[in-house]
C-alpha positions as a LaTeX table, in Angstrom:
\begin{tabular}{lrrr}
\hline
Residue & $x$ (\AA) & $y$ (\AA) & $z$ (\AA) \\
\hline
Met1 & 0.01 & 0.02 & 0.00 \\
Asn2 & 1.27 & 3.45 & $-0.88$ \\
His3 & $-0.23$ & 5.25 & 2.11 \\
Val4 & 0.87 & 6.13 & 5.56 \\
Ile5 & $-1.88$ & 5.57 & 8.16 \\
Arg6 & $-1.51$ & 7.84 & 11.14 \\
Ser7 & $-3.27$ & 9.98 & 13.71 \\
Ile8 & $-3.88$ & 13.55 & 12.85 \\
Arg9 & $-1.95$ & 16.34 & 14.53 \\
Ser10 & $-3.73$ & 19.22 & 16.27 \\
Asp11 & $-2.23$ & 21.78 & 13.80 \\
Glu12 & $-3.81$ & 19.98 & 10.85 \\
Trp13 & $-7.24$ & 21.54 & 11.28 \\
Ala14 & $-7.32$ & 22.93 & 7.73 \\
Glu15 & $-6.69$ & 19.44 & 6.29 \\
Val16 & $-9.38$ & 17.99 & 8.60 \\
Lys17 & $-11.80$ & 20.61 & 7.32 \\
Glu18 & $-10.88$ & 20.06 & 3.62 \\
Leu19 & $-11.29$ & 16.28 & 3.82 \\
Arg20 & $-14.58$ & 16.55 & 5.71 \\
Leu21 & $-15.98$ & 18.99 & 3.13 \\
Asp22 & $-14.86$ & 16.71 & 0.31 \\
Ser23 & $-16.60$ & 13.76 & 2.00 \\
Leu24 & $-19.83$ & 15.71 & 2.25 \\
Arg25 & $-19.75$ & 16.32 & $-1.52$ \\
Asp26 & $-19.77$ & 12.59 & $-2.18$ \\
Pro27 & $-22.85$ & 11.26 & $-3.98$ \\
Val28 & $-23.76$ & 9.00 & $-1.07$ \\
Ala29 & $-22.99$ & 11.51 & 1.67 \\
His30 & $-26.71$ & 11.76 & 2.51 \\
Leu31 & $-26.57$ & 8.07 & 3.52 \\
Ala32 & $-23.18$ & 8.17 & 5.23 \\
Phe33 & $-23.07$ & 11.40 & 7.26 \\
Leu34 & $-25.39$ & 13.13 & 9.70 \\
Glu35 & $-24.59$ & 16.63 & 8.45 \\
Thr36 & $-24.68$ & 18.38 & 5.08 \\
Tyr37 & $-21.96$ & 20.15 & 3.20 \\
Glu38 & $-23.70$ & 23.47 & 3.82 \\
Glu39 & $-23.82$ & 22.87 & 7.60 \\
Ala40 & $-20.12$ & 21.95 & 7.74 \\
Ala41 & $-18.97$ & 24.73 & 5.44 \\
Ala42 & $-20.69$ & 27.33 & 7.60 \\
Lys43 & $-18.70$ & 26.37 & 10.72 \\
Pro44 & $-15.98$ & 28.85 & 11.74 \\
Asp45 & $-12.31$ & 27.96 & 11.71 \\
Ala46 & $-12.35$ & 27.83 & 15.51 \\
Phe47 & $-14.65$ & 24.83 & 15.26 \\
Trp48 & $-12.18$ & 23.00 & 13.00 \\
Arg49 & $-9.25$ & 23.86 & 15.23 \\
Glu50 & $-11.06$ & 22.46 & 18.28 \\
Arg51 & $-12.14$ & 19.40 & 16.34 \\
Ala52 & $-8.59$ & 18.58 & 15.25 \\
Ala53 & $-7.14$ & 19.23 & 18.68 \\
Gly54 & $-9.70$ & 16.94 & 20.31 \\
Ala55 & $-8.95$ & 14.05 & 17.96 \\
Ala56 & $-5.22$ & 14.43 & 17.47 \\
Glu57 & $-2.46$ & 12.11 & 18.57 \\
Gly58 & $-2.40$ & 12.02 & 22.36 \\
Ala59 & $-6.13$ & 12.61 & 22.78 \\
Ala60 & $-7.74$ & 10.05 & 25.07 \\
Glu61 & $-11.43$ & 10.42 & 24.26 \\
Arg62 & $-11.30$ & 10.36 & 20.47 \\
Arg63 & $-8.80$ & 9.75 & 17.73 \\
Gln64 & $-8.93$ & 10.51 & 14.03 \\
Phe65 & $-6.81$ & 8.48 & 11.62 \\
Val66 & $-5.92$ & 9.47 & 8.05 \\
Ala67 & $-4.50$ & 7.73 & 5.06 \\
Val68 & $-1.82$ & 10.00 & 3.54 \\
Gly69 & $-0.75$ & 9.18 & $-0.03$ \\
Gln70 & 2.78 & 9.51 & $-1.39$ \\
Asp71 & 1.78 & 12.89 & $-2.82$ \\
Gly72 & 0.80 & 14.11 & 0.68 \\
Val73 & $-2.96$ & 14.07 & $-0.09$ \\
Trp74 & $-5.27$ & 12.76 & 2.56 \\
Asp75 & $-7.14$ & 9.94 & 0.78 \\
Gly76 & $-9.33$ & 8.75 & 3.70 \\
Ser77 & $-10.20$ & 9.08 & 7.31 \\
Val78 & $-11.97$ & 7.40 & 10.21 \\
Ala79 & $-12.48$ & 8.56 & 13.78 \\
Val80 & $-13.03$ & 6.62 & 17.03 \\
Leu81 & $-15.05$ & 8.18 & 19.77 \\
Val82 & $-14.85$ & 6.71 & 23.30 \\
Glu83 & $-18.41$ & 6.48 & 24.62 \\
Glu84 & $-18.84$ & 6.16 & 28.41 \\
Ala85 & $-21.73$ & 4.25 & 30.03 \\
Gly86 & $-24.59$ & 6.55 & 30.86 \\
Glu87 & $-23.74$ & 9.23 & 28.27 \\
Gln88 & $-26.07$ & 10.20 & 25.51 \\
Asp89 & $-25.02$ & 9.01 & 22.06 \\
Ile90 & $-25.28$ & 10.88 & 18.76 \\
Phe91 & $-28.77$ & 9.50 & 18.17 \\
Gly92 & $-30.10$ & 10.53 & 21.59 \\
Gly93 & $-29.93$ & 7.09 & 23.18 \\
Val94 & $-28.12$ & 6.22 & 26.40 \\
Val95 & $-24.84$ & 4.35 & 26.06 \\
Glu96 & $-25.03$ & 1.08 & 28.01 \\
Arg97 & $-21.30$ & 0.31 & 28.29 \\
Arg98 & $-17.92$ & 1.88 & 27.74 \\
Gln99 & $-17.13$ & 1.36 & 24.08 \\
Gly100 & $-15.72$ & 2.78 & 20.91 \\
His101 & $-17.85$ & 4.29 & 18.16 \\
Leu102 & $-16.41$ & 4.59 & 14.63 \\
Val103 & $-17.64$ & 7.70 & 12.76 \\
Gly104 & $-16.67$ & 9.79 & 9.79 \\
Val105 & $-15.64$ & 6.86 & 7.57 \\
Tyr106 & $-14.55$ & 8.24 & 4.21 \\
Val107 & $-12.21$ & 7.19 & 1.42 \\
Arg108 & $-11.89$ & 9.21 & $-1.79$ \\
Pro109 & $-13.79$ & 7.52 & $-4.63$ \\
Glu110 & $-10.66$ & 6.94 & $-6.71$ \\
Arg111 & $-9.17$ & 4.94 & $-3.79$ \\
Arg112 & $-12.23$ & 2.72 & $-3.16$ \\
Gly113 & $-12.13$ & $-0.88$ & $-4.31$ \\
Ser114 & $-8.73$ & $-0.38$ & $-5.95$ \\
Gly115 & $-7.05$ & $-3.20$ & $-4.03$ \\
Val116 & $-4.79$ & $-0.79$ & $-2.12$ \\
Gly117 & $-6.68$ & $-1.49$ & 1.08 \\
Val118 & $-7.02$ & 2.13 & 2.31 \\
Thr119 & $-10.29$ & 1.51 & 4.16 \\
Gly120 & $-9.01$ & $-1.71$ & 5.69 \\
Ala121 & $-5.83$ & $-0.06$ & 6.87 \\
Leu122 & $-7.78$ & 2.81 & 8.41 \\
Phe123 & $-10.04$ & 0.34 & 10.26 \\
Asp124 & $-7.01$ & $-1.65$ & 11.46 \\
Ala125 & $-5.42$ & 1.48 & 12.99 \\
Ala126 & $-8.75$ & 2.63 & 14.56 \\
Leu127 & $-9.41$ & $-0.80$ & 16.08 \\
Glu128 & $-5.85$ & $-1.21$ & 17.30 \\
Trp129 & $-6.11$ & 2.19 & 19.10 \\
Ala130 & $-9.52$ & 1.15 & 20.57 \\
Trp131 & $-8.15$ & $-2.13$ & 21.91 \\
Glu132 & $-4.99$ & $-0.43$ & 23.25 \\
Ser133 & $-7.30$ & 2.09 & 24.99 \\
Gly134 & $-8.90$ & $-0.76$ & 26.87 \\
Leu135 & $-12.20$ & $-0.85$ & 24.96 \\
Glu136 & $-13.81$ & $-4.26$ & 24.72 \\
Arg137 & $-16.36$ & $-3.38$ & 22.02 \\
Val138 & $-16.55$ & $-0.97$ & 19.04 \\
Arg139 & $-19.68$ & $-0.05$ & 17.12 \\
Leu140 & $-20.70$ & 1.91 & 14.15 \\
Phe141 & $-23.98$ & 2.71 & 12.42 \\
Val142 & $-24.77$ & 2.32 & 8.75 \\
His143 & $-27.81$ & 3.57 & 6.84 \\
Glu144 & $-30.02$ & 0.70 & 5.81 \\
Lys145 & $-29.70$ & 1.76 & 2.14 \\
Asn146 & $-25.87$ & 1.96 & 2.19 \\
Gly147 & $-25.16$ & $-1.57$ & 1.00 \\
Arg148 & $-21.66$ & $-0.93$ & $-0.15$ \\
Ala149 & $-20.57$ & 0.30 & 3.31 \\
Glu150 & $-22.45$ & $-2.52$ & 5.04 \\
Ala151 & $-20.63$ & $-5.08$ & 2.91 \\
Phe152 & $-17.26$ & $-3.60$ & 3.88 \\
Tyr153 & $-18.14$ & $-3.45$ & 7.57 \\
Arg154 & $-19.12$ & $-7.16$ & 7.48 \\
Lys155 & $-15.86$ & $-7.98$ & 5.70 \\
Ala156 & $-13.98$ & $-6.08$ & 8.44 \\
Gly157 & $-15.60$ & $-8.30$ & 11.09 \\
Phe158 & $-18.50$ & $-6.12$ & 12.27 \\
Leu159 & $-21.75$ & $-7.91$ & 12.82 \\
Pro160 & $-25.30$ & $-6.52$ & 13.12 \\
Ser161 & $-26.37$ & $-6.18$ & 16.72 \\
Gly162 & $-30.08$ & $-6.03$ & 15.97 \\
Val163 & $-30.31$ & $-2.43$ & 17.13 \\
Ala164 & $-31.80$ & 0.06 & 14.64 \\
Val165 & $-32.47$ & 3.74 & 15.23 \\
Pro166 & $-34.40$ & 6.26 & 13.13 \\
Ser167 & $-32.14$ & 7.96 & 10.61 \\
Pro168 & $-32.11$ & 11.72 & 11.41 \\
Gly169 & $-34.03$ & 13.84 & 8.94 \\
Ser170 & $-35.61$ & 10.90 & 7.14 \\
Ser171 & $-39.08$ & 9.53 & 7.15 \\
Gly172 & $-39.01$ & 5.92 & 8.25 \\
Glu173 & $-35.44$ & 5.07 & 7.27 \\
Arg174 & $-33.10$ & 3.49 & 9.82 \\
Glu175 & $-29.50$ & 3.38 & 10.90 \\
Leu176 & $-28.33$ & $-0.14$ & 11.76 \\
Glu177 & $-25.79$ & $-0.81$ & 14.54 \\
Phe178 & $-22.85$ & $-3.10$ & 13.77 \\
Val179 & $-20.41$ & $-4.25$ & 16.44 \\
Ile180 & $-17.09$ & $-5.94$ & 16.87 \\
Ala181 & $-15.66$ & $-7.30$ & 20.07 \\
Arg182 & $-12.07$ & $-7.20$ & 21.13 \\
Pro183 & $-10.41$ & $-10.35$ & 19.90 \\
Ala184 & $-9.58$ & $-12.98$ & 22.44 \\
Lys185 & $-6.06$ & $-14.41$ & 22.30 \\
Ser186 & $-5.70$ & $-18.14$ & 22.66 \\
Arg187 & $-2.37$ & $-20.01$ & 22.40 \\
Gly188 & $-0.74$ & $-17.23$ & 20.39 \\
Gln189 & $-3.55$ & $-17.01$ & 17.83 \\
Val190 & $-6.21$ & $-14.32$ & 17.54 \\
Arg191 & $-9.77$ & $-15.62$ & 17.83 \\
Tyr192 & $-12.82$ & $-13.55$ & 16.92 \\
\hline
\end{tabular}
């Protein structure tokens, strides 16, 4: 793979903003993200500075990982949020256990399905950080009509939990929860 997968740095707020705005221009953004391009573009630079600082290397409650190509272009990203039991989640529900929550999954269209494994490498880094942070479970939500994303999540080892929540701003559509548990090690081999 011709990418470096790493945590963002707090001074990279402009790159965080640029990639997020690009992701919200994607044709399936309405299925993948809970905000619109217009909403994100209207946020002041102070918001983006705070967002980058809160998810940069060294942050304990969230971490954003990027795939940086040989040309220095950020080709993808994923963030892990640490959810604490009793907190309210992004859908208004109450978190039942301490866990990770993957959000903001995006890979540029020209890097999808190309065999370079950008999305897989991003997920590997995010899950490794989650497990090193002591989390036993990581979840994500996928829109019920986002079959391509669901197929990747299954391939990455996430399984449907049976939980579904109303998709914000839609009439009757749902977001489906997928989860993965920390792998158990047995006799030097990883078991899932």
